[in-house]
PDB file as gemmi writes it, atoms N, CA and C in Angstrom:
CRYST1    1.000    1.000    1.000  90.00  90.00  90.00 P 1                      
ATOM      1  N   MET A   1      51.618  28.906  14.968  1.00  0.00           N  
ATOM      2  CA  MET A   1      52.783  29.059  15.823  1.00  0.00           C  
ATOM      3  C   MET A   1      53.003  30.548  16.109  1.00  0.00           C  
ATOM      4  N   ALA A   2      53.276  30.855  17.343  1.00  0.00           N  
ATOM      5  CA  ALA A   2      53.482  32.244  17.754  1.00  0.00           C  
ATOM      6  C   ALA A   2      54.802  32.780  17.204  1.00  0.00           C  
ATOM      7  N   VAL A   3      54.799  34.060  16.918  1.00  0.00           N  
ATOM      8  CA  VAL A   3      56.011  34.728  16.451  1.00  0.00           C  
ATOM      9  C   VAL A   3      56.884  35.047  17.656  1.00  0.00           C  
ATOM     10  N   LYS A   4      58.157  34.751  17.532  1.00  0.00           N  
ATOM     11  CA  LYS A   4      59.109  34.983  18.622  1.00  0.00           C  
ATOM     12  C   LYS A   4      59.449  36.471  18.726  1.00  0.00           C  
ATOM     13  N   PHE A   5      59.548  36.966  19.958  1.00  0.00           N  
ATOM     14  CA  PHE A   5      59.929  38.352  20.199  1.00  0.00           C  
ATOM     15  C   PHE A   5      61.314  38.593  19.601  1.00  0.00           C  
ATOM     16  N   PRO A   6      61.483  39.625  18.777  1.00  0.00           N  
ATOM     17  CA  PRO A   6      62.766  39.837  18.095  1.00  0.00           C  
ATOM     18  C   PRO A   6      63.970  40.010  19.023  1.00  0.00           C  
ATOM     19  N   TYR A   7      63.747  40.399  20.272  1.00  0.00           N  
ATOM     20  CA  TYR A   7      64.859  40.602  21.206  1.00  0.00           C  
ATOM     21  C   TYR A   7      64.924  39.498  22.264  1.00  0.00           C  
ATOM     22  N   ALA A   8      64.276  38.366  21.970  1.00  0.00           N  
ATOM     23  CA  ALA A   8      64.330  37.215  22.873  1.00  0.00           C  
ATOM     24  C   ALA A   8      65.777  36.787  23.064  1.00  0.00           C  
ATOM     25  N   GLY A   9      66.122  36.443  24.298  1.00  0.00           N  
ATOM     26  CA  GLY A   9      67.478  36.023  24.619  1.00  0.00           C  
ATOM     27  C   GLY A   9      68.415  37.173  24.932  1.00  0.00           C  
ATOM     28  N   GLN A  10      67.890  38.394  24.954  1.00  0.00           N  
ATOM     29  CA  GLN A  10      68.727  39.562  25.222  1.00  0.00           C  
ATOM     30  C   GLN A  10      68.293  40.262  26.507  1.00  0.00           C  
ATOM     31  N   SER A  11      69.226  40.987  27.105  1.00  0.00           N  
ATOM     32  CA  SER A  11      68.982  41.749  28.335  1.00  0.00           C  
ATOM     33  C   SER A  11      69.309  43.212  28.095  1.00  0.00           C  
ATOM     34  N   PHE A  12      68.547  44.071  28.754  1.00  0.00           N  
ATOM     35  CA  PHE A  12      68.743  45.510  28.614  1.00  0.00           C  
ATOM     36  C   PHE A  12      68.599  46.174  29.976  1.00  0.00           C  
ATOM     37  N   THR A  13      69.474  47.117  30.270  1.00  0.00           N  
ATOM     38  CA  THR A  13      69.321  47.958  31.454  1.00  0.00           C  
ATOM     39  C   THR A  13      68.665  49.251  31.001  1.00  0.00           C  
ATOM     40  N   ILE A  14      67.658  49.677  31.756  1.00  0.00           N  
ATOM     41  CA  ILE A  14      66.934  50.902  31.429  1.00  0.00           C  
ATOM     42  C   ILE A  14      67.062  51.858  32.602  1.00  0.00           C  
ATOM     43  N   LYS A  15      67.456  53.080  32.303  1.00  0.00           N  
ATOM     44  CA  LYS A  15      67.551  54.126  33.324  1.00  0.00           C  
ATOM     45  C   LYS A  15      66.471  55.160  33.027  1.00  0.00           C  
ATOM     46  N   MET A  16      65.507  55.276  33.947  1.00  0.00           N  
ATOM     47  CA  MET A  16      64.372  56.170  33.761  1.00  0.00           C  
ATOM     48  C   MET A  16      64.669  57.573  34.279  1.00  0.00           C  
ATOM     49  N   ASP A  17      63.876  58.530  33.807  1.00  0.00           N  
ATOM     50  CA  ASP A  17      64.082  59.933  34.175  1.00  0.00           C  
ATOM     51  C   ASP A  17      63.793  60.230  35.644  1.00  0.00           C  
ATOM     52  N   ASN A  18      63.127  59.323  36.343  1.00  0.00           N  
ATOM     53  CA  ASN A  18      62.890  59.507  37.783  1.00  0.00           C  
ATOM     54  C   ASN A  18      63.968  58.828  38.631  1.00  0.00           C  
ATOM     55  N   GLY A  19      65.021  58.301  37.974  1.00  0.00           N  
ATOM     56  CA  GLY A  19      66.122  57.665  38.683  1.00  0.00           C  
ATOM     57  C   GLY A  19      66.031  56.151  38.777  1.00  0.00           C  
ATOM     58  N   LEU A  20      64.866  55.581  38.485  1.00  0.00           N  
ATOM     59  CA  LEU A  20      64.694  54.131  38.547  1.00  0.00           C  
ATOM     60  C   LEU A  20      65.576  53.454  37.503  1.00  0.00           C  
ATOM     61  N   GLU A  21      66.243  52.373  37.916  1.00  0.00           N  
ATOM     62  CA  GLU A  21      67.034  51.555  37.000  1.00  0.00           C  
ATOM     63  C   GLU A  21      66.594  50.108  37.128  1.00  0.00           C  
ATOM     64  N   VAL A  22      66.312  49.493  35.988  1.00  0.00           N  
ATOM     65  CA  VAL A  22      65.905  48.094  35.960  1.00  0.00           C  
ATOM     66  C   VAL A  22      66.668  47.364  34.866  1.00  0.00           C  
ATOM     67  N   LYS A  23      66.802  46.063  35.058  1.00  0.00           N  
ATOM     68  CA  LYS A  23      67.356  45.200  34.016  1.00  0.00           C  
ATOM     69  C   LYS A  23      66.226  44.299  33.550  1.00  0.00           C  
ATOM     70  N   ASN A  24      65.924  44.357  32.263  1.00  0.00           N  
ATOM     71  CA  ASN A  24      64.894  43.512  31.673  1.00  0.00           C  
ATOM     72  C   ASN A  24      65.573  42.463  30.803  1.00  0.00           C  
ATOM     73  N   ALA A  25      65.359  41.208  31.135  1.00  0.00           N  
ATOM     74  CA  ALA A  25      65.935  40.099  30.377  1.00  0.00           C  
ATOM     75  C   ALA A  25      64.798  39.302  29.744  1.00  0.00           C  
ATOM     76  N   TYR A  26      64.789  39.257  28.426  1.00  0.00           N  
ATOM     77  CA  TYR A  26      63.754  38.547  27.685  1.00  0.00           C  
ATOM     78  C   TYR A  26      64.232  37.119  27.428  1.00  0.00           C  
ATOM     79  N   HIS A  27      63.488  36.145  27.919  1.00  0.00           N  
ATOM     80  CA  HIS A  27      63.885  34.744  27.783  1.00  0.00           C  
ATOM     81  C   HIS A  27      63.898  34.327  26.314  1.00  0.00           C  
ATOM     82  N   ALA A  28      64.815  33.452  25.981  1.00  0.00           N  
ATOM     83  CA  ALA A  28      64.995  33.020  24.593  1.00  0.00           C  
ATOM     84  C   ALA A  28      63.892  32.083  24.114  1.00  0.00           C  
ATOM     85  N   SER A  29      63.343  31.270  25.000  1.00  0.00           N  
ATOM     86  CA  SER A  29      62.450  30.203  24.564  1.00  0.00           C  
ATOM     87  C   SER A  29      60.968  30.475  24.770  1.00  0.00           C  
ATOM     88  N   GLU A  30      60.620  31.563  25.431  1.00  0.00           N  
ATOM     89  CA  GLU A  30      59.209  31.828  25.709  1.00  0.00           C  
ATOM     90  C   GLU A  30      59.019  33.318  25.969  1.00  0.00           C  
ATOM     91  N   ASN A  31      57.773  33.753  25.974  1.00  0.00           N  
ATOM     92  CA  ASN A  31      57.482  35.158  26.251  1.00  0.00           C  
ATOM     93  C   ASN A  31      57.432  35.397  27.757  1.00  0.00           C  
ATOM     94  N   THR A  32      58.604  35.276  28.376  1.00  0.00           N  
ATOM     95  CA  THR A  32      58.782  35.555  29.798  1.00  0.00           C  
ATOM     96  C   THR A  32      59.889  36.588  29.928  1.00  0.00           C  
ATOM     97  N   ILE A  33      59.684  37.526  30.849  1.00  0.00           N  
ATOM     98  CA  ILE A  33      60.680  38.552  31.125  1.00  0.00           C  
ATOM     99  C   ILE A  33      61.122  38.419  32.575  1.00  0.00           C  
ATOM    100  N   THR A  34      62.414  38.569  32.804  1.00  0.00           N  
ATOM    101  CA  THR A  34      62.945  38.683  34.160  1.00  0.00           C  
ATOM    102  C   THR A  34      63.241  40.154  34.382  1.00  0.00           C  
ATOM    103  N   VAL A  35      62.574  40.729  35.377  1.00  0.00           N  
ATOM    104  CA  VAL A  35      62.753  42.137  35.723  1.00  0.00           C  
ATOM    105  C   VAL A  35      63.531  42.193  37.028  1.00  0.00           C  
ATOM    106  N   GLU A  36      64.653  42.891  37.018  1.00  0.00           N  
ATOM    107  CA  GLU A  36      65.464  43.064  38.224  1.00  0.00           C  
ATOM    108  C   GLU A  36      65.588  44.550  38.521  1.00  0.00           C  
ATOM    109  N   PHE A  37      65.155  44.942  39.721  1.00  0.00           N  
ATOM    110  CA  PHE A  37      65.273  46.335  40.150  1.00  0.00           C  
ATOM    111  C   PHE A  37      66.695  46.564  40.653  1.00  0.00           C  
ATOM    112  N   LEU A  38      67.369  47.544  40.087  1.00  0.00           N  
ATOM    113  CA  LEU A  38      68.775  47.784  40.394  1.00  0.00           C  
ATOM    114  C   LEU A  38      68.989  48.853  41.450  1.00  0.00           C  
ATOM    115  N   ASN A  39      67.938  49.618  41.782  1.00  0.00           N  
ATOM    116  CA  ASN A  39      68.068  50.646  42.815  1.00  0.00           C  
ATOM    117  C   ASN A  39      66.698  50.937  43.430  1.00  0.00           C  
ATOM    118  N   GLY A  40      66.667  51.857  44.359  1.00  0.00           N  
ATOM    119  CA  GLY A  40      65.410  52.253  44.981  1.00  0.00           C  
ATOM    120  C   GLY A  40      64.908  51.258  46.011  1.00  0.00           C  
ATOM    121  N   GLU A  41      63.660  51.445  46.421  1.00  0.00           N  
ATOM    122  CA  GLU A  41      63.049  50.609  47.461  1.00  0.00           C  
ATOM    123  C   GLU A  41      62.997  49.135  47.082  1.00  0.00           C  
ATOM    124  N   LEU A  42      62.880  48.854  45.797  1.00  0.00           N  
ATOM    125  CA  LEU A  42      62.769  47.465  45.341  1.00  0.00           C  
ATOM    126  C   LEU A  42      64.105  46.859  44.919  1.00  0.00           C  
ATOM    127  N   ARG A  43      65.205  47.549  45.199  1.00  0.00           N  
ATOM    128  CA  ARG A  43      66.533  47.056  44.802  1.00  0.00           C  
ATOM    129  C   ARG A  43      66.715  45.595  45.209  1.00  0.00           C  
ATOM    130  N   GLY A  44      67.169  44.798  44.264  1.00  0.00           N  
ATOM    131  CA  GLY A  44      67.392  43.380  44.514  1.00  0.00           C  
ATOM    132  C   GLY A  44      66.186  42.502  44.232  1.00  0.00           C  
ATOM    133  N   THR A  45      65.021  43.110  44.029  1.00  0.00           N  
ATOM    134  CA  THR A  45      63.819  42.343  43.705  1.00  0.00           C  
ATOM    135  C   THR A  45      63.925  41.828  42.276  1.00  0.00           C  
ATOM    136  N   ILE A  46      63.642  40.541  42.104  1.00  0.00           N  
ATOM    137  CA  ILE A  46      63.671  39.910  40.785  1.00  0.00           C  
ATOM    138  C   ILE A  46      62.337  39.215  40.562  1.00  0.00           C  
ATOM    139  N   MET A  47      61.723  39.479  39.415  1.00  0.00           N  
ATOM    140  CA  MET A  47      60.441  38.868  39.063  1.00  0.00           C  
ATOM    141  C   MET A  47      60.554  38.217  37.693  1.00  0.00           C  
ATOM    142  N   ASN A  48      60.015  37.020  37.574  1.00  0.00           N  
ATOM    143  CA  ASN A  48      59.894  36.330  36.293  1.00  0.00           C  
ATOM    144  C   ASN A  48      58.415  36.266  35.954  1.00  0.00           C  
ATOM    145  N   VAL A  49      58.009  36.976  34.906  1.00  0.00           N  
ATOM    146  CA  VAL A  49      56.589  37.062  34.573  1.00  0.00           C  
ATOM    147  C   VAL A  49      56.394  36.961  33.059  1.00  0.00           C  
ATOM    148  N   PRO A  50      55.235  36.465  32.638  1.00  0.00           N  
ATOM    149  CA  PRO A  50      54.943  36.451  31.201  1.00  0.00           C  
ATOM    150  C   PRO A  50      54.690  37.866  30.696  1.00  0.00           C  
ATOM    151  N   PHE A  51      55.001  38.106  29.429  1.00  0.00           N  
ATOM    152  CA  PHE A  51      54.731  39.412  28.829  1.00  0.00           C  
ATOM    153  C   PHE A  51      54.060  39.241  27.474  1.00  0.00           C  
ATOM    154  N   GLN A  52      53.399  40.305  27.051  1.00  0.00           N  
ATOM    155  CA  GLN A  52      52.789  40.388  25.727  1.00  0.00           C  
ATOM    156  C   GLN A  52      53.523  41.479  24.957  1.00  0.00           C  
ATOM    157  N   TRP A  53      53.552  41.381  23.648  1.00  0.00           N  
ATOM    158  CA  TRP A  53      54.226  42.404  22.851  1.00  0.00           C  
ATOM    159  C   TRP A  53      53.560  42.562  21.494  1.00  0.00           C  
ATOM    160  N   ARG A  54      53.735  43.750  20.931  1.00  0.00           N  
ATOM    161  CA  ARG A  54      53.277  44.064  19.587  1.00  0.00           C  
ATOM    162  C   ARG A  54      54.330  44.936  18.919  1.00  0.00           C  
ATOM    163  N   SER A  55      54.566  44.679  17.664  1.00  0.00           N  
ATOM    164  CA  SER A  55      55.464  45.516  16.872  1.00  0.00           C  
ATOM    165  C   SER A  55      54.684  46.732  16.388  1.00  0.00           C  
ATOM    166  N   LEU A  56      55.283  47.912  16.530  1.00  0.00           N  
ATOM    167  CA  LEU A  56      54.685  49.162  16.072  1.00  0.00           C  
ATOM    168  C   LEU A  56      55.540  49.745  14.947  1.00  0.00           C  
ATOM    169  N   ALA A  57      55.154  50.876  14.440  1.00  0.00           N  
ATOM    170  CA  ALA A  57      55.895  51.529  13.358  1.00  0.00           C  
ATOM    171  C   ALA A  57      57.254  52.029  13.837  1.00  0.00           C  
ATOM    172  N   ASP A  58      58.160  52.194  12.906  1.00  0.00           N  
ATOM    173  CA  ASP A  58      59.464  52.828  13.130  1.00  0.00           C  
ATOM    174  C   ASP A  58      60.330  52.137  14.180  1.00  0.00           C  
ATOM    175  N   GLY A  59      60.189  50.819  14.331  1.00  0.00           N  
ATOM    176  CA  GLY A  59      61.052  50.075  15.242  1.00  0.00           C  
ATOM    177  C   GLY A  59      60.626  50.076  16.695  1.00  0.00           C  
ATOM    178  N   TYR A  60      59.437  50.574  16.997  1.00  0.00           N  
ATOM    179  CA  TYR A  60      58.944  50.580  18.380  1.00  0.00           C  
ATOM    180  C   TYR A  60      58.199  49.288  18.680  1.00  0.00           C  
ATOM    181  N   PHE A  61      58.252  48.891  19.955  1.00  0.00           N  
ATOM    182  CA  PHE A  61      57.534  47.718  20.430  1.00  0.00           C  
ATOM    183  C   PHE A  61      56.728  48.098  21.659  1.00  0.00           C  
ATOM    184  N   MET A  62      55.450  47.705  21.676  1.00  0.00           N  
ATOM    185  CA  MET A  62      54.608  47.846  22.858  1.00  0.00           C  
ATOM    186  C   MET A  62      54.754  46.541  23.633  1.00  0.00           C  
ATOM    187  N   ILE A  63      55.162  46.643  24.894  1.00  0.00           N  
ATOM    188  CA  ILE A  63      55.437  45.474  25.728  1.00  0.00           C  
ATOM    189  C   ILE A  63      54.701  45.670  27.049  1.00  0.00           C  
ATOM    190  N   SER A  64      53.964  44.654  27.483  1.00  0.00           N  
ATOM    191  CA  SER A  64      53.213  44.803  28.737  1.00  0.00           C  
ATOM    192  C   SER A  64      53.288  43.528  29.563  1.00  0.00           C  
ATOM    193  N   TRP A  65      53.175  43.711  30.881  1.00  0.00           N  
ATOM    194  CA  TRP A  65      53.144  42.575  31.795  1.00  0.00           C  
ATOM    195  C   TRP A  65      52.535  42.991  33.121  1.00  0.00           C  
ATOM    196  N   GLN A  66      52.146  41.981  33.883  1.00  0.00           N  
ATOM    197  CA  GLN A  66      51.691  42.199  35.253  1.00  0.00           C  
ATOM    198  C   GLN A  66      52.724  41.562  36.166  1.00  0.00           C  
ATOM    199  N   GLU A  67      53.245  42.366  37.092  1.00  0.00           N  
ATOM    200  CA  GLU A  67      54.284  41.880  37.992  1.00  0.00           C  
ATOM    201  C   GLU A  67      53.689  40.939  39.035  1.00  0.00           C  
ATOM    202  N   SER A  68      54.544  40.200  39.712  1.00  0.00           N  
ATOM    203  CA  SER A  68      54.077  39.223  40.696  1.00  0.00           C  
ATOM    204  C   SER A  68      53.333  39.874  41.853  1.00  0.00           C  
ATOM    205  N   ASP A  69      53.562  41.174  42.085  1.00  0.00           N  
ATOM    206  CA  ASP A  69      52.823  41.895  43.130  1.00  0.00           C  
ATOM    207  C   ASP A  69      51.545  42.525  42.585  1.00  0.00           C  
ATOM    208  N   LYS A  70      51.188  42.204  41.328  1.00  0.00           N  
ATOM    209  CA  LYS A  70      49.973  42.633  40.626  1.00  0.00           C  
ATOM    210  C   LYS A  70      50.034  44.050  40.073  1.00  0.00           C  
ATOM    211  N   ASN A  71      51.154  44.755  40.228  1.00  0.00           N  
ATOM    212  CA  ASN A  71      51.321  46.040  39.559  1.00  0.00           C  
ATOM    213  C   ASN A  71      51.411  45.785  38.057  1.00  0.00           C  
ATOM    214  N   THR A  72      50.981  46.756  37.249  1.00  0.00           N  
ATOM    215  CA  THR A  72      51.010  46.575  35.800  1.00  0.00           C  
ATOM    216  C   THR A  72      51.996  47.538  35.148  1.00  0.00           C  
ATOM    217  N   VAL A  73      52.600  47.066  34.058  1.00  0.00           N  
ATOM    218  CA  VAL A  73      53.632  47.819  33.347  1.00  0.00           C  
ATOM    219  C   VAL A  73      53.331  47.774  31.853  1.00  0.00           C  
ATOM    220  N   VAL A  74      53.458  48.926  31.204  1.00  0.00           N  
ATOM    221  CA  VAL A  74      53.399  49.000  29.747  1.00  0.00           C  
ATOM    222  C   VAL A  74      54.604  49.813  29.290  1.00  0.00           C  
ATOM    223  N   HIS A  75      55.376  49.248  28.384  1.00  0.00           N  
ATOM    224  CA  HIS A  75      56.529  49.936  27.799  1.00  0.00           C  
ATOM    225  C   HIS A  75      56.270  50.166  26.317  1.00  0.00           C  
ATOM    226  N   CYS A  76      56.771  51.252  25.814  1.00  0.00           N  
ATOM    227  CA  CYS A  76      56.898  51.480  24.381  1.00  0.00           C  
ATOM    228  C   CYS A  76      58.388  51.710  24.157  1.00  0.00           C  
ATOM    229  N   ASP A  77      59.068  50.682  23.671  1.00  0.00           N  
ATOM    230  CA  ASP A  77      60.531  50.691  23.590  1.00  0.00           C  
ATOM    231  C   ASP A  77      61.006  50.635  22.144  1.00  0.00           C  
ATOM    232  N   ASN A  78      62.091  51.354  21.891  1.00  0.00           N  
ATOM    233  CA  ASN A  78      62.788  51.261  20.616  1.00  0.00           C  
ATOM    234  C   ASN A  78      64.232  50.885  20.942  1.00  0.00           C  
ATOM    235  N   PHE A  79      64.577  49.629  20.697  1.00  0.00           N  
ATOM    236  CA  PHE A  79      65.884  49.110  21.086  1.00  0.00           C  
ATOM    237  C   PHE A  79      67.005  49.626  20.185  1.00  0.00           C  
ATOM    238  N   GLU A  80      66.669  50.067  18.980  1.00  0.00           N  
ATOM    239  CA  GLU A  80      67.676  50.618  18.070  1.00  0.00           C  
ATOM    240  C   GLU A  80      68.009  52.066  18.420  1.00  0.00           C  
ATOM    241  N   LYS A  81      66.998  52.814  18.861  1.00  0.00           N  
ATOM    242  CA  LYS A  81      67.193  54.218  19.240  1.00  0.00           C  
ATOM    243  C   LYS A  81      67.461  54.387  20.734  1.00  0.00           C  
ATOM    244  N   ASN A  82      67.412  53.262  21.476  1.00  0.00           N  
ATOM    245  CA  ASN A  82      67.683  53.252  22.926  1.00  0.00           C  
ATOM    246  C   ASN A  82      66.731  54.144  23.714  1.00  0.00           C  
ATOM    247  N   ILE A  83      65.443  54.103  23.350  1.00  0.00           N  
ATOM    248  CA  ILE A  83      64.421  54.913  24.009  1.00  0.00           C  
ATOM    249  C   ILE A  83      63.391  53.996  24.655  1.00  0.00           C  
ATOM    250  N   SER A  84      62.991  54.336  25.885  1.00  0.00           N  
ATOM    251  CA  SER A  84      61.941  53.598  26.577  1.00  0.00           C  
ATOM    252  C   SER A  84      60.942  54.576  27.189  1.00  0.00           C  
ATOM    253  N   TYR A  85      59.674  54.355  26.895  1.00  0.00           N  
ATOM    254  CA  TYR A  85      58.580  55.065  27.554  1.00  0.00           C  
ATOM    255  C   TYR A  85      57.854  54.022  28.387  1.00  0.00           C  
ATOM    256  N   ALA A  86      57.615  54.311  29.656  1.00  0.00           N  
ATOM    257  CA  ALA A  86      57.005  53.316  30.536  1.00  0.00           C  
ATOM    258  C   ALA A  86      55.848  53.929  31.314  1.00  0.00           C  
ATOM    259  N   TYR A  87      54.828  53.113  31.514  1.00  0.00           N  
ATOM    260  CA  TYR A  87      53.634  53.494  32.264  1.00  0.00           C  
ATOM    261  C   TYR A  87      53.415  52.403  33.303  1.00  0.00           C  
ATOM    262  N   TYR A  88      53.357  52.806  34.562  1.00  0.00           N  
ATOM    263  CA  TYR A  88      53.385  51.862  35.681  1.00  0.00           C  
ATOM    264  C   TYR A  88      52.236  52.192  36.625  1.00  0.00           C  
ATOM    265  N   THR A  89      51.366  51.224  36.877  1.00  0.00           N  
ATOM    266  CA  THR A  89      50.246  51.401  37.791  1.00  0.00           C  
ATOM    267  C   THR A  89      50.389  50.422  38.945  1.00  0.00           C  
ATOM    268  N   THR A  90      50.314  50.949  40.169  1.00  0.00           N  
ATOM    269  CA  THR A  90      50.413  50.096  41.353  1.00  0.00           C  
ATOM    270  C   THR A  90      49.024  49.656  41.799  1.00  0.00           C  
ATOM    271  N   MET A  91      48.980  48.617  42.606  1.00  0.00           N  
ATOM    272  CA  MET A  91      47.709  48.130  43.148  1.00  0.00           C  
ATOM    273  C   MET A  91      47.034  49.171  44.035  1.00  0.00           C  
ATOM    274  N   SER A  92      47.806  50.088  44.595  1.00  0.00           N  
ATOM    275  CA  SER A  92      47.225  51.133  45.449  1.00  0.00           C  
ATOM    276  C   SER A  92      46.703  52.317  44.631  1.00  0.00           C  
ATOM    277  N   GLY A  93      46.865  52.261  43.302  1.00  0.00           N  
ATOM    278  CA  GLY A  93      46.320  53.300  42.441  1.00  0.00           C  
ATOM    279  C   GLY A  93      47.301  54.363  42.005  1.00  0.00           C  
ATOM    280  N   ASP A  94      48.552  54.274  42.439  1.00  0.00           N  
ATOM    281  CA  ASP A  94      49.554  55.231  41.977  1.00  0.00           C  
ATOM    282  C   ASP A  94      49.855  54.963  40.500  1.00  0.00           C  
ATOM    283  N   PHE A  95      50.084  56.037  39.755  1.00  0.00           N  
ATOM    284  CA  PHE A  95      50.356  55.919  38.323  1.00  0.00           C  
ATOM    285  C   PHE A  95      51.596  56.733  37.992  1.00  0.00           C  
ATOM    286  N   TYR A  96      52.551  56.108  37.315  1.00  0.00           N  
ATOM    287  CA  TYR A  96      53.812  56.752  36.965  1.00  0.00           C  
ATOM    288  C   TYR A  96      54.001  56.734  35.451  1.00  0.00           C  
ATOM    289  N   VAL A  97      54.407  57.863  34.916  1.00  0.00           N  
ATOM    290  CA  VAL A  97      54.771  57.980  33.504  1.00  0.00           C  
ATOM    291  C   VAL A  97      56.258  58.292  33.475  1.00  0.00           C  
ATOM    292  N   MET A  98      57.027  57.453  32.791  1.00  0.00           N  
ATOM    293  CA  MET A  98      58.480  57.598  32.789  1.00  0.00           C  
ATOM    294  C   MET A  98      59.024  57.544  31.367  1.00  0.00           C  
ATOM    295  N   GLU A  99      60.162  58.179  31.193  1.00  0.00           N  
ATOM    296  CA  GLU A  99      60.903  58.114  29.937  1.00  0.00           C  
ATOM    297  C   GLU A  99      62.338  57.775  30.295  1.00  0.00           C  
ATOM    298  N   GLY A 100      62.954  56.920  29.499  1.00  0.00           N  
ATOM    299  CA  GLY A 100      64.308  56.536  29.849  1.00  0.00           C  
ATOM    300  C   GLY A 100      65.156  56.144  28.665  1.00  0.00           C  
ATOM    301  N   LYS A 101      66.392  55.811  28.998  1.00  0.00           N  
ATOM    302  CA  LYS A 101      67.383  55.370  28.023  1.00  0.00           C  
ATOM    303  C   LYS A 101      67.636  53.881  28.208  1.00  0.00           C  
ATOM    304  N   ILE A 102      67.684  53.176  27.106  1.00  0.00           N  
ATOM    305  CA  ILE A 102      68.061  51.771  27.124  1.00  0.00           C  
ATOM    306  C   ILE A 102      69.572  51.732  26.953  1.00  0.00           C  
ATOM    307  N   LEU A 103      70.264  51.211  27.958  1.00  0.00           N  
ATOM    308  CA  LEU A 103      71.730  51.211  27.950  1.00  0.00           C  
ATOM    309  C   LEU A 103      72.285  49.932  27.349  1.00  0.00           C  
TER     310      LEU A 103                                                      
END                                                                             
């Protein structure tokens, strides 16, 4: 039996250092995340996608998913320290490295 994500059933707003704001909601019953873009060009876009996760040292979690538009996301998040590091690759080859606060 798979281990349940410790933050399943919870939602978090993340504000990145480049101004991007997203709401990540982890479903309670499965490894699915709902990502809602709160500002920018994708404002109002909502995606429900499966995610993978691994527990790391010191309360960090590596979380990854592929969005419905095929862009890929990897987060290294610490929900207790309210820190998010994100790496985002677009299908066109753009690559973004971001750091943010989990609100």
